[in-house]
N, CA, C and O atoms as a Tripos MOL2 file, in Angstrom:
@<TRIPOS>MOLECULE
protein
  260   259    65     0     0
PROTEIN
NO_CHARGES

@<TRIPOS>ATOM
      1 N           1.2470   29.0500    1.0370 N.3       1 UNK1
      2 CA          1.5890   27.7960    0.4050 C.3       1 UNK1
      3 C           2.4120   28.0780   -0.8580 C.2       1 UNK1
      4 O           2.1140   28.9990   -1.6180 O.2       1 UNK1
      5 N           3.4280   27.2860   -1.0560 N.am      2 UNK2
      6 CA          4.2810   27.4050   -2.2410 C.3       2 UNK2
      7 C           3.8510   26.3570   -3.2610 C.2       2 UNK2
      8 O           3.7800   25.1660   -2.9570 O.2       2 UNK2
      9 N           3.5680   26.8130   -4.4590 N.am      3 UNK3
     10 CA          3.2080   25.9250   -5.5610 C.3       3 UNK3
     11 C           4.2940   25.9810   -6.6190 C.2       3 UNK3
     12 O           5.0660   26.9380   -6.6790 O.2       3 UNK3
     13 N           4.3510   24.9560   -7.4510 N.am      4 UNK4
     14 CA          5.3480   24.9630   -8.5220 C.3       4 UNK4
     15 C           4.7350   24.4580   -9.8280 C.2       4 UNK4
     16 O           3.6660   23.8480   -9.8540 O.2       4 UNK4
     17 N           5.4520   24.7360  -10.8900 N.am      5 UNK5
     18 CA          5.0270   24.3260  -12.2230 C.3       5 UNK5
     19 C           5.9680   23.2790  -12.8040 C.2       5 UNK5
     20 O           6.0700   23.1450  -14.0230 O.2       5 UNK5
     21 N           6.6520   22.5380  -11.9450 N.am      6 UNK6
     22 CA          7.6570   21.5830  -12.4180 C.3       6 UNK6
     23 C           7.0760   20.5340  -13.3580 C.2       6 UNK6
     24 O           7.6560   20.2540  -14.4070 O.2       6 UNK6
     25 N           5.9440   19.9570  -12.9930 N.am      7 UNK7
     26 CA          5.3600   18.9160  -13.8500 C.3       7 UNK7
     27 C           4.9300   19.5120  -15.1970 C.2       7 UNK7
     28 O           5.1650   18.9160  -16.2480 O.2       7 UNK7
     29 N           4.3100   20.6720  -15.1560 N.am      8 UNK8
     30 CA          3.8860   21.3410  -16.3900 C.3       8 UNK8
     31 C           5.0850   21.6380  -17.2850 C.2       8 UNK8
     32 O           5.0310   21.4150  -18.4940 O.2       8 UNK8
     33 N           6.1550   22.1360  -16.6970 N.am      9 UNK9
     34 CA          7.3730   22.4360  -17.4530 C.3       9 UNK9
     35 C           7.9510   21.1570  -18.0440 C.2       9 UNK9
     36 O           8.3240   21.1200  -19.2160 O.2       9 UNK9
     37 N           8.0240   20.1060  -17.2270 N.am     10 UNK10
     38 CA          8.5700   18.8300  -17.6860 C.3      10 UNK10
     39 C           7.7630   18.2550  -18.8420 C.2      10 UNK10
     40 O           8.3240   17.7710  -19.8250 O.2      10 UNK10
     41 N           6.4520   18.3110  -18.7150 N.am     11 UNK11
     42 CA          5.5850   17.6920  -19.7110 C.3      11 UNK11
     43 C           5.4460   18.5330  -20.9870 C.2      11 UNK11
     44 O           5.4450   17.9900  -22.0920 O.2      11 UNK11
     45 N           5.3290   19.8410  -20.8340 N.am     12 UNK12
     46 CA          5.0690   20.6900  -21.9990 C.3      12 UNK12
     47 C           6.3360   21.1760  -22.6890 C.2      12 UNK12
     48 O           6.4420   21.1250  -23.9150 O.2      12 UNK12
     49 N           7.2880   21.6430  -21.9060 N.am     13 UNK13
     50 CA          8.4880   22.2270  -22.5140 C.3      13 UNK13
     51 C           9.5090   21.1650  -22.9100 C.2      13 UNK13
     52 O          10.1180   21.2500  -23.9760 O.2      13 UNK13
     53 N           9.6940   20.1710  -22.0560 N.am     14 UNK14
     54 CA         10.7550   19.1910  -22.2850 C.3      14 UNK14
     55 C          10.2590   17.8350  -22.7610 C.2      14 UNK14
     56 O          11.0300   17.0640  -23.3320 O.2      14 UNK14
     57 N           8.9830   17.5290  -22.5360 N.am     15 UNK15
     58 CA          8.3990   16.2500  -22.9340 C.3      15 UNK15
     59 C           9.2750   15.0710  -22.5170 C.2      15 UNK15
     60 O           9.5690   14.1900  -23.3260 O.2      15 UNK15
     61 N           9.6860   15.0590  -21.2580 N.am     16 UNK16
     62 CA         10.5550   14.0190  -20.7090 C.3      16 UNK16
     63 C           9.8490   13.2830  -19.5910 C.2      16 UNK16
     64 O           8.9450   13.8170  -18.9480 O.2      16 UNK16
     65 N          10.2760   12.0430  -19.3650 N.am     17 UNK17
     66 CA          9.8080   11.3530  -18.1780 C.3      17 UNK17
     67 C          10.6140   11.8710  -16.9860 C.2      17 UNK17
     68 O          11.5880   12.6030  -17.1590 O.2      17 UNK17
     69 N          10.2050   11.4880  -15.7870 N.am     18 UNK18
     70 CA         10.8590   11.9990  -14.5760 C.3      18 UNK18
     71 C          12.3520   11.6770  -14.5510 C.2      18 UNK18
     72 O          13.1670   12.5270  -14.1940 O.2      18 UNK18
     73 N          12.7050   10.4610  -14.9270 N.am     19 UNK19
     74 CA         14.1050   10.0430  -14.8570 C.3      19 UNK19
     75 C          14.9840   10.9210  -15.7470 C.2      19 UNK19
     76 O          16.0490   11.3650  -15.3180 O.2      19 UNK19
     77 N          14.5540   11.1720  -16.9650 N.am     20 UNK20
     78 CA         15.3210   12.0120  -17.8870 C.3      20 UNK20
     79 C          15.4100   13.4410  -17.3710 C.2      20 UNK20
     80 O          16.4650   14.0730  -17.4350 O.2      20 UNK20
     81 N          14.2950   13.9380  -16.8630 N.am     21 UNK21
     82 CA         14.2410   15.3150  -16.3800 C.3      21 UNK21
     83 C          15.1460   15.4990  -15.1640 C.2      21 UNK21
     84 O          15.8310   16.5140  -15.0400 O.2      21 UNK21
     85 N          15.1440   14.5170  -14.2740 N.am     22 UNK22
     86 CA         15.9980   14.5770  -13.0860 C.3      22 UNK22
     87 C          17.4720   14.6300  -13.4730 C.2      22 UNK22
     88 O          18.2580   15.3510  -12.8580 O.2      22 UNK22
     89 N          17.8320   13.8760  -14.4770 N.am     23 UNK23
     90 CA         19.2110   13.8970  -14.9560 C.3      23 UNK23
     91 C          19.5630   15.2850  -15.5010 C.2      23 UNK23
     92 O          20.6670   15.7810  -15.2750 O.2      23 UNK23
     93 N          18.6280   15.9050  -16.2150 N.am     24 UNK24
     94 CA         18.8410   17.2410  -16.7580 C.3      24 UNK24
     95 C          19.0760   18.2640  -15.6570 C.2      24 UNK24
     96 O          19.9690   19.1040  -15.7660 O.2      24 UNK24
     97 N          18.2760   18.1980  -14.5950 N.am     25 UNK25
     98 CA         18.3720   19.2130  -13.5440 C.3      25 UNK25
     99 C          19.2990   18.8120  -12.3890 C.2      25 UNK25
    100 O          19.5490   19.6220  -11.4960 O.2      25 UNK25
    101 N          19.8040   17.5870  -12.3940 N.am     26 UNK26
    102 CA         20.7640   17.1630  -11.3700 C.3      26 UNK26
    103 C          20.1510   16.8860  -10.0120 C.2      26 UNK26
    104 O          20.7440   17.2060   -8.9820 O.2      26 UNK26
    105 N          18.9620   16.2920  -10.0050 N.am     27 UNK27
    106 CA         18.2660   15.9660   -8.7580 C.3      27 UNK27
    107 C          17.8770   14.4920   -8.8150 C.2      27 UNK27
    108 O          17.5060   13.9870   -9.8750 O.2      27 UNK27
    109 N          17.9610   13.8010   -7.6820 N.am     28 UNK28
    110 CA         17.5650   12.3940   -7.6710 C.3      28 UNK28
    111 C          16.0540   12.2850   -7.8350 C.2      28 UNK28
    112 O          15.3090   13.1520   -7.3790 O.2      28 UNK28
    113 N          15.6120   11.2220   -8.4830 N.am     29 UNK29
    114 CA         14.2140   11.0620   -8.8660 C.3      29 UNK29
    115 C          13.2540   11.0640   -7.6790 C.2      29 UNK29
    116 O          12.1950   11.6890   -7.7390 O.2      29 UNK29
    117 N          13.6130   10.3750   -6.6140 N.am     30 UNK30
    118 CA         12.7420   10.3020   -5.4420 C.3      30 UNK30
    119 C          12.5210   11.7020   -4.8530 C.2      30 UNK30
    120 O          11.3970   12.0650   -4.5070 O.2      30 UNK30
    121 N          13.5960   12.4760   -4.7450 N.am     31 UNK31
    122 CA         13.4810   13.8230   -4.1920 C.3      31 UNK31
    123 C          12.6910   14.7310   -5.1310 C.2      31 UNK31
    124 O          11.8650   15.5280   -4.6850 O.2      31 UNK31
    125 N          12.9480   14.6060   -6.4310 N.am     32 UNK32
    126 CA         12.2330   15.4210   -7.4070 C.3      32 UNK32
    127 C          10.7250   15.1660   -7.3380 C.2      32 UNK32
    128 O           9.9370   16.1060   -7.4450 O.2      32 UNK32
    129 N          10.3240   13.9290   -7.1630 N.am     33 UNK33
    130 CA          8.9010   13.6080   -7.0410 C.3      33 UNK33
    131 C           8.2450   14.3830   -5.9100 C.2      33 UNK33
    132 O           7.1010   14.8210   -6.0350 O.2      33 UNK33
    133 N           8.9550   14.5510   -4.8210 N.am     34 UNK34
    134 CA          8.4340   15.3390   -3.6920 C.3      34 UNK34
    135 C           8.3140   16.8060   -4.0590 C.2      34 UNK34
    136 O           7.3630   17.4750   -3.6550 O.2      34 UNK34
    137 N           9.2730   17.3080   -4.8230 N.am     35 UNK35
    138 CA          9.1860   18.7020   -5.2810 C.3      35 UNK35
    139 C           8.0000   18.8770   -6.2070 C.2      35 UNK35
    140 O           7.2390   19.8360   -6.0770 O.2      35 UNK35
    141 N           7.8430   17.9560   -7.1400 N.am     36 UNK36
    142 CA          6.7960   18.0730   -8.1590 C.3      36 UNK36
    143 C           5.4000   18.0490   -7.5500 C.2      36 UNK36
    144 O           4.5150   18.7750   -8.0030 O.2      36 UNK36
    145 N           5.1940   17.2290   -6.5350 N.am     37 UNK37
    146 CA          3.8520   17.1790   -5.9240 C.3      37 UNK37
    147 C           3.7190   18.1210   -4.7240 C.2      37 UNK37
    148 O           2.7370   18.0600   -3.9840 O.2      37 UNK37
    149 N           4.7070   18.9830   -4.5410 N.am     38 UNK38
    150 CA          4.7100   20.0290   -3.5010 C.3      38 UNK38
    151 C           4.6410   19.4980   -2.0750 C.2      38 UNK38
    152 O           4.2340   20.2240   -1.1680 O.2      38 UNK38
    153 N           5.0290   18.2470   -1.8630 N.am     39 UNK39
    154 CA          5.0630   17.7330   -0.4940 C.3      39 UNK39
    155 C           6.3590   18.1370    0.2100 C.2      39 UNK39
    156 O           6.4730   17.9970    1.4270 O.2      39 UNK39
    157 N           7.3220   18.6300   -0.5430 N.am     40 UNK40
    158 CA          8.6050   19.0710    0.0010 C.3      40 UNK40
    159 C           9.1400   20.1750   -0.9020 C.2      40 UNK40
    160 O           9.0270   20.0850   -2.1250 O.2      40 UNK40
    161 N           9.7190   21.2110   -0.3140 N.am     41 UNK41
    162 CA         10.2890   22.3130   -1.0900 C.3      41 UNK41
    163 C          11.8080   22.1820   -1.1330 C.2      41 UNK41
    164 O          12.4260   21.8230   -0.1310 O.2      41 UNK41
    165 N          12.4100   22.4670   -2.2750 N.am     42 UNK42
    166 CA         13.8690   22.3720   -2.3710 C.3      42 UNK42
    167 C          14.5330   23.4920   -1.5930 C.2      42 UNK42
    168 O          13.9280   24.5330   -1.3350 O.2      42 UNK42
    169 N          15.7770   23.2660   -1.2270 N.am     43 UNK43
    170 CA         16.5480   24.3360   -0.6040 C.3      43 UNK43
    171 C          16.7400   25.4410   -1.6270 C.2      43 UNK43
    172 O          16.5190   25.2310   -2.8190 O.2      43 UNK43
    173 N          17.1420   26.5930   -1.1780 N.am     44 UNK44
    174 CA         17.3850   27.7060   -2.0910 C.3      44 UNK44
    175 C          18.4390   27.3380   -3.1290 C.2      44 UNK44
    176 O          18.2960   27.6660   -4.3070 O.2      44 UNK44
    177 N          19.4950   26.6570   -2.6940 N.am     45 UNK45
    178 CA         20.5560   26.2460   -3.6130 C.3      45 UNK45
    179 C          20.0190   25.3290   -4.7120 C.2      45 UNK45
    180 O          20.3410   25.5090   -5.8860 O.2      45 UNK45
    181 N          19.2080   24.3580   -4.3340 N.am     46 UNK46
    182 CA         18.6510   23.4260   -5.3100 C.3      46 UNK46
    183 C          17.6700   24.1500   -6.2280 C.2      46 UNK46
    184 O          17.6660   23.9060   -7.4350 O.2      46 UNK46
    185 N          16.8430   25.0310   -5.6830 N.am     47 UNK47
    186 CA         15.9050   25.7980   -6.5080 C.3      47 UNK47
    187 C          16.6560   26.6390   -7.5400 C.2      47 UNK47
    188 O          16.2290   26.7380   -8.6910 O.2      47 UNK47
    189 N          17.7620   27.2400   -7.1350 N.am     48 UNK48
    190 CA         18.5650   28.0380   -8.0630 C.3      48 UNK48
    191 C          19.2310   27.1590   -9.1200 C.2      48 UNK48
    192 O          19.3160   27.5480  -10.2850 O.2      48 UNK48
    193 N          19.7030   25.9780   -8.7210 N.am     49 UNK49
    194 CA         20.2960   25.0460   -9.7010 C.3      49 UNK49
    195 C          19.2520   24.5980  -10.7180 C.2      49 UNK49
    196 O          19.5400   24.5150  -11.9120 O.2      49 UNK49
    197 N          18.0420   24.3090  -10.2450 N.am     50 UNK50
    198 CA         16.9670   23.8930  -11.1360 C.3      50 UNK50
    199 C          16.6140   25.0250  -12.0940 C.2      50 UNK50
    200 O          16.4820   24.8010  -13.2970 O.2      50 UNK50
    201 N          16.4610   26.2270  -11.5750 N.am     51 UNK51
    202 CA         16.0920   27.3490  -12.4420 C.3      51 UNK51
    203 C          17.1820   27.6290  -13.4720 C.2      51 UNK51
    204 O          16.8830   27.9830  -14.6120 O.2      51 UNK51
    205 N          18.4310   27.4730  -13.0780 N.am     52 UNK52
    206 CA         19.5420   27.6810  -14.0190 C.3      52 UNK52
    207 C          19.5220   26.6040  -15.1060 C.2      52 UNK52
    208 O          19.6920   26.9130  -16.2860 O.2      52 UNK52
    209 N          19.3170   25.3520  -14.7200 N.am     53 UNK53
    210 CA         19.2870   24.2540  -15.6880 C.3      53 UNK53
    211 C          18.1280   24.4130  -16.6720 C.2      53 UNK53
    212 O          18.2480   24.0510  -17.8430 O.2      53 UNK53
    213 N          17.0110   24.9520  -16.1960 N.am     54 UNK54
    214 CA         15.8330   25.1320  -17.0440 C.3      54 UNK54
    215 C          15.8570   26.4600  -17.7970 C.2      54 UNK54
    216 O          15.0140   26.7160  -18.6570 O.2      54 UNK54
    217 N          16.8320   27.2950  -17.4620 N.am     55 UNK55
    218 CA         16.9300   28.6340  -18.0540 C.3      55 UNK55
    219 C          15.6380   29.4160  -17.8380 C.2      55 UNK55
    220 O          15.1070   30.0510  -18.7490 O.2      55 UNK55
    221 N          15.1530   29.3470  -16.5980 N.am     56 UNK56
    222 CA         13.9370   30.0540  -16.1940 C.3      56 UNK56
    223 C          14.2080   30.6960  -14.8380 C.2      56 UNK56
    224 O          15.0740   30.2420  -14.0910 O.2      56 UNK56
    225 N          13.4710   31.7460  -14.5290 N.am     57 UNK57
    226 CA         13.6270   32.3520  -13.2070 C.3      57 UNK57
    227 C          12.9190   31.4890  -12.1630 C.2      57 UNK57
    228 O          12.0050   30.7290  -12.4840 O.2      57 UNK57
    229 N          13.3450   31.6160  -10.9400 N.am     58 UNK58
    230 CA         12.7080   30.8920   -9.8370 C.3      58 UNK58
    231 C          11.2280   31.2530   -9.7920 C.2      58 UNK58
    232 O          10.3870   30.3920   -9.5330 O.2      58 UNK58
    233 N          10.9040   32.5220  -10.0410 N.am     59 UNK59
    234 CA          9.5080   32.9660  -10.0160 C.3      59 UNK59
    235 C           8.6700   32.3430  -11.1220 C.2      59 UNK59
    236 O           7.4510   32.2440  -10.9830 O.2      59 UNK59
    237 N           9.2880   31.9250  -12.2040 N.am     60 UNK60
    238 CA          8.5560   31.2510  -13.2730 C.3      60 UNK60
    239 C           8.2420   29.7950  -12.9200 C.2      60 UNK60
    240 O           7.3620   29.1800  -13.5220 O.2      60 UNK60
    241 N           8.9560   29.2600  -11.9550 N.am     61 UNK61
    242 CA          8.7770   27.8570  -11.5560 C.3      61 UNK61
    243 C           7.9310   27.7460  -10.2870 C.2      61 UNK61
    244 O           7.0100   26.9320  -10.2170 O.2      61 UNK61
    245 N           8.2490   28.5660   -9.2910 N.am     62 UNK62
    246 CA          7.5460   28.5230   -8.0080 C.3      62 UNK62
    247 C           6.7680   29.8110   -7.7830 C.2      62 UNK62
    248 O           7.1630   30.8840   -8.2370 O.2      62 UNK62
    249 N           5.6400   29.6790   -7.0650 N.am     63 UNK63
    250 CA          4.8420   30.8500   -6.7050 C.3      63 UNK63
    251 C           4.3060   30.6800   -5.2970 C.2      63 UNK63
    252 O           4.1260   29.5650   -4.8080 O.2      63 UNK63
    253 N           4.0570   31.8020   -4.6650 N.am     64 UNK64
    254 CA          3.5190   31.8100   -3.3000 C.3      64 UNK64
    255 C           2.0510   32.1640   -3.3700 C.2      64 UNK64
    256 O           1.6750   33.1840   -3.9480 O.2      64 UNK64
    257 N           1.2220   31.3220   -2.7820 N.am     65 UNK65
    258 CA         -0.2190   31.5730   -2.7750 C.3      65 UNK65
    259 C          -0.7490   31.5930   -1.3670 C.2      65 UNK65
    260 O          -1.9460   31.7910   -1.1600 O.2      65 UNK65
@<TRIPOS>BOND
     1     1     2 1
     2     2     3 1
     3     3     4 2
     4     3     5 am
     5     5     6 1
     6     6     7 1
     7     7     8 2
     8     7     9 am
     9     9    10 1
    10    10    11 1
    11    11    12 2
    12    11    13 am
    13    13    14 1
    14    14    15 1
    15    15    16 2
    16    15    17 am
    17    17    18 1
    18    18    19 1
    19    19    20 2
    20    19    21 am
    21    21    22 1
    22    22    23 1
    23    23    24 2
    24    23    25 am
    25    25    26 1
    26    26    27 1
    27    27    28 2
    28    27    29 am
    29    29    30 1
    30    30    31 1
    31    31    32 2
    32    31    33 am
    33    33    34 1
    34    34    35 1
    35    35    36 2
    36    35    37 am
    37    37    38 1
    38    38    39 1
    39    39    40 2
    40    39    41 am
    41    41    42 1
    42    42    43 1
    43    43    44 2
    44    43    45 am
    45    45    46 1
    46    46    47 1
    47    47    48 2
    48    47    49 am
    49    49    50 1
    50    50    51 1
    51    51    52 2
    52    51    53 am
    53    53    54 1
    54    54    55 1
    55    55    56 2
    56    55    57 am
    57    57    58 1
    58    58    59 1
    59    59    60 2
    60    59    61 am
    61    61    62 1
    62    62    63 1
    63    63    64 2
    64    63    65 am
    65    65    66 1
    66    66    67 1
    67    67    68 2
    68    67    69 am
    69    69    70 1
    70    70    71 1
    71    71    72 2
    72    71    73 am
    73    73    74 1
    74    74    75 1
    75    75    76 2
    76    75    77 am
    77    77    78 1
    78    78    79 1
    79    79    80 2
    80    79    81 am
    81    81    82 1
    82    82    83 1
    83    83    84 2
    84    83    85 am
    85    85    86 1
    86    86    87 1
    87    87    88 2
    88    87    89 am
    89    89    90 1
    90    90    91 1
    91    91    92 2
    92    91    93 am
    93    93    94 1
    94    94    95 1
    95    95    96 2
    96    95    97 am
    97    97    98 1
    98    98    99 1
    99    99   100 2
   100    99   101 am
   101   101   102 1
   102   102   103 1
   103   103   104 2
   104   103   105 am
   105   105   106 1
   106   106   107 1
   107   107   108 2
   108   107   109 am
   109   109   110 1
   110   110   111 1
   111   111   112 2
   112   111   113 am
   113   113   114 1
   114   114   115 1
   115   115   116 2
   116   115   117 am
   117   117   118 1
   118   118   119 1
   119   119   120 2
   120   119   121 am
   121   121   122 1
   122   122   123 1
   123   123   124 2
   124   123   125 am
   125   125   126 1
   126   126   127 1
   127   127   128 2
   128   127   129 am
   129   129   130 1
   130   130   131 1
   131   131   132 2
   132   131   133 am
   133   133   134 1
   134   134   135 1
   135   135   136 2
   136   135   137 am
   137   137   138 1
   138   138   139 1
   139   139   140 2
   140   139   141 am
   141   141   142 1
   142   142   143 1
   143   143   144 2
   144   143   145 am
   145   145   146 1
   146   146   147 1
   147   147   148 2
   148   147   149 am
   149   149   150 1
   150   150   151 1
   151   151   152 2
   152   151   153 am
   153   153   154 1
   154   154   155 1
   155   155   156 2
   156   155   157 am
   157   157   158 1
   158   158   159 1
   159   159   160 2
   160   159   161 am
   161   161   162 1
   162   162   163 1
   163   163   164 2
   164   163   165 am
   165   165   166 1
   166   166   167 1
   167   167   168 2
   168   167   169 am
   169   169   170 1
   170   170   171 1
   171   171   172 2
   172   171   173 am
   173   173   174 1
   174   174   175 1
   175   175   176 2
   176   175   177 am
   177   177   178 1
   178   178   179 1
   179   179   180 2
   180   179   181 am
   181   181   182 1
   182   182   183 1
   183   183   184 2
   184   183   185 am
   185   185   186 1
   186   186   187 1
   187   187   188 2
   188   187   189 am
   189   189   190 1
   190   190   191 1
   191   191   192 2
   192   191   193 am
   193   193   194 1
   194   194   195 1
   195   195   196 2
   196   195   197 am
   197   197   198 1
   198   198   199 1
   199   199   200 2
   200   199   201 am
   201   201   202 1
   202   202   203 1
   203   203   204 2
   204   203   205 am
   205   205   206 1
   206   206   207 1
   207   207   208 2
   208   207   209 am
   209   209   210 1
   210   210   211 1
   211   211   212 2
   212   211   213 am
   213   213   214 1
   214   214   215 1
   215   215   216 2
   216   215   217 am
   217   217   218 1
   218   218   219 1
   219   219   220 2
   220   219   221 am
   221   221   222 1
   222   222   223 1
   223   223   224 2
   224   223   225 am
   225   225   226 1
   226   226   227 1
   227   227   228 2
   228   227   229 am
   229   229   230 1
   230   230   231 1
   231   231   232 2
   232   231   233 am
   233   233   234 1
   234   234   235 1
   235   235   236 2
   236   235   237 am
   237   237   238 1
   238   238   239 1
   239   239   240 2
   240   239   241 am
   241   241   242 1
   242   242   243 1
   243   243   244 2
   244   243   245 am
   245   245   246 1
   246   246   247 1
   247   247   248 2
   248   247   249 am
   249   249   250 1
   250   250   251 1
   251   251   252 2
   252   251   253 am
   253   253   254 1
   254   254   255 1
   255   255   256 2
   256   255   257 am
   257   257   258 1
   258   258   259 1
   259   259   260 2
@<TRIPOS>SUBSTRUCTURE
     1 UNK1         2 RESIDUE 1 A UNK
     2 UNK2         6 RESIDUE 1 A UNK
     3 UNK3        10 RESIDUE 1 A UNK
     4 UNK4        14 RESIDUE 1 A UNK
     5 UNK5        18 RESIDUE 1 A UNK
     6 UNK6        22 RESIDUE 1 A UNK
     7 UNK7        26 RESIDUE 1 A UNK
     8 UNK8        30 RESIDUE 1 A UNK
     9 UNK9        34 RESIDUE 1 A UNK
    10 UNK10       38 RESIDUE 1 A UNK
    11 UNK11       42 RESIDUE 1 A UNK
    12 UNK12       46 RESIDUE 1 A UNK
    13 UNK13       50 RESIDUE 1 A UNK
    14 UNK14       54 RESIDUE 1 A UNK
    15 UNK15       58 RESIDUE 1 A UNK
    16 UNK16       62 RESIDUE 1 A UNK
    17 UNK17       66 RESIDUE 1 A UNK
    18 UNK18       70 RESIDUE 1 A UNK
    19 UNK19       74 RESIDUE 1 A UNK
    20 UNK20       78 RESIDUE 1 A UNK
    21 UNK21       82 RESIDUE 1 A UNK
    22 UNK22       86 RESIDUE 1 A UNK
    23 UNK23       90 RESIDUE 1 A UNK
    24 UNK24       94 RESIDUE 1 A UNK
    25 UNK25       98 RESIDUE 1 A UNK
    26 UNK26      102 RESIDUE 1 A UNK
    27 UNK27      106 RESIDUE 1 A UNK
    28 UNK28      110 RESIDUE 1 A UNK
    29 UNK29      114 RESIDUE 1 A UNK
    30 UNK30      118 RESIDUE 1 A UNK
    31 UNK31      122 RESIDUE 1 A UNK
    32 UNK32      126 RESIDUE 1 A UNK
    33 UNK33      130 RESIDUE 1 A UNK
    34 UNK34      134 RESIDUE 1 A UNK
    35 UNK35      138 RESIDUE 1 A UNK
    36 UNK36      142 RESIDUE 1 A UNK
    37 UNK37      146 RESIDUE 1 A UNK
    38 UNK38      150 RESIDUE 1 A UNK
    39 UNK39      154 RESIDUE 1 A UNK
    40 UNK40      158 RESIDUE 1 A UNK
    41 UNK41      162 RESIDUE 1 A UNK
    42 UNK42      166 RESIDUE 1 A UNK
    43 UNK43      170 RESIDUE 1 A UNK
    44 UNK44      174 RESIDUE 1 A UNK
    45 UNK45      178 RESIDUE 1 A UNK
    46 UNK46      182 RESIDUE 1 A UNK
    47 UNK47      186 RESIDUE 1 A UNK
    48 UNK48      190 RESIDUE 1 A UNK
    49 UNK49      194 RESIDUE 1 A UNK
    50 UNK50      198 RESIDUE 1 A UNK
    51 UNK51      202 RESIDUE 1 A UNK
    52 UNK52      206 RESIDUE 1 A UNK
    53 UNK53      210 RESIDUE 1 A UNK
    54 UNK54      214 RESIDUE 1 A UNK
    55 UNK55      218 RESIDUE 1 A UNK
    56 UNK56      222 RESIDUE 1 A UNK
    57 UNK57      226 RESIDUE 1 A UNK
    58 UNK58      230 RESIDUE 1 A UNK
    59 UNK59      234 RESIDUE 1 A UNK
    60 UNK60      238 RESIDUE 1 A UNK
    61 UNK61      242 RESIDUE 1 A UNK
    62 UNK62      246 RESIDUE 1 A UNK
    63 UNK63      250 RESIDUE 1 A UNK
    64 UNK64      254 RESIDUE 1 A UNK
    65 UNK65      258 RESIDUE 1 A UNK
């Protein structure tokens, strides 16, 4: 199972609501909600874009359990 820390990062590091955060990372809000609750995983391209926008490694955001 793949888990992520997107909500934790959004709330603790950026203190933004979903709409603001989605604008920062370039993802539509509906799709981002699926990523955040782990019901859907982003493509590799989107994961890399998100990690670049957050200035974090993919491994710092997602983990395999």
